[in-house]
C-alpha positions in Angstrom: 0.0 0.0 0.0 1.4 3.4 -1.0 1.1 6.5 1.1 -0.2 9.6 -0.6 1.2 12.9 0.4 -1.3 15.8 0.6 -0.2 19.4 0.3 -0.4 21.3 3.5 -3.1 23.9 3.8 -2.1 27.5 4.1 -4.2 28.5 7.1 -3.6 32.2 6.6 -5.0 32.2 3.1 -3.6 31.5 -0.3 -2.3 33.7 -3.1 -5.9 34.4 -4.2 -6.6 35.9 -0.7 -9.0 33.1 0.1 -9.5 32.8 3.9 -9.1 29.3 5.4 -12.6 29.1 6.9 -14.2 29.7 3.5 -12.8 26.3 2.3 -15.0 23.3 2.2 -14.7 21.1 5.3 -13.1 23.6 7.6 -14.7 24.0 11.0 -13.5 25.7 14.2 -15.5 25.6 17.3 -16.6 29.1 18.4 -14.9 30.3 21.5 -18.1 31.2 23.4 -21.4 29.3 24.0 -24.4 31.3 22.8 -26.1 33.1 25.7 -29.6 33.8 24.3 -32.7 33.5 26.3 -35.8 31.5 25.2 -37.5 34.8 24.4 -34.6 35.8 22.2 -34.7 32.5 20.3 -38.5 32.8 19.9 -38.0 36.3 18.3 -34.9 35.5 16.3 -35.2 35.9 12.6 -34.6 33.0 10.2 -31.3 34.5 8.9 -29.8 34.8 12.4 -30.8 31.3 13.3 -29.1 30.1 10.1 -25.9 32.0 11.0 -25.9 30.6 14.6 -26.5 27.0 13.6 -23.9 27.2 10.8 -21.4 28.8 13.2 -21.6 25.7 15.4 -21.6 23.2 12.6 -25.3 22.2 13.1 -27.9 21.5 10.4 -29.8 24.4 9.0 -32.7 22.5 7.4 -36.4 22.9 7.9 -38.6 25.8 8.4 -38.0 28.6 10.8 -40.0 27.0 13.6 -38.0 23.7 13.3 -34.7 25.6 13.4 -35.9 27.7 16.4 -36.8 24.5 18.3 -33.6 22.8 17.4 -31.5 25.8 18.5 -33.4 26.0 21.8 -32.9 22.3 22.4 -29.2 22.5 21.6 -28.3 25.7 23.5 -30.8 26.2 26.3 -30.1 24.2 29.5 -32.7 23.8 32.2 -31.8 25.4 35.5 
């Protein structure tokens, strides 16, 4: 079995100015856990839910109510 060498990724960006996180398959866990309240999730617009879920590598499928319930289930912890 032969080993295949892969070129190393230039994390700082390539000659085209492409940023590393714009590449397919790159994910970095955000530094902070989201601190929204249930009321904020219930009022959050669809585009903001999409951004939040995408930032944490979570699925952004379904309608706005499905995404809202998913985000609340993932990020709200009962006290």
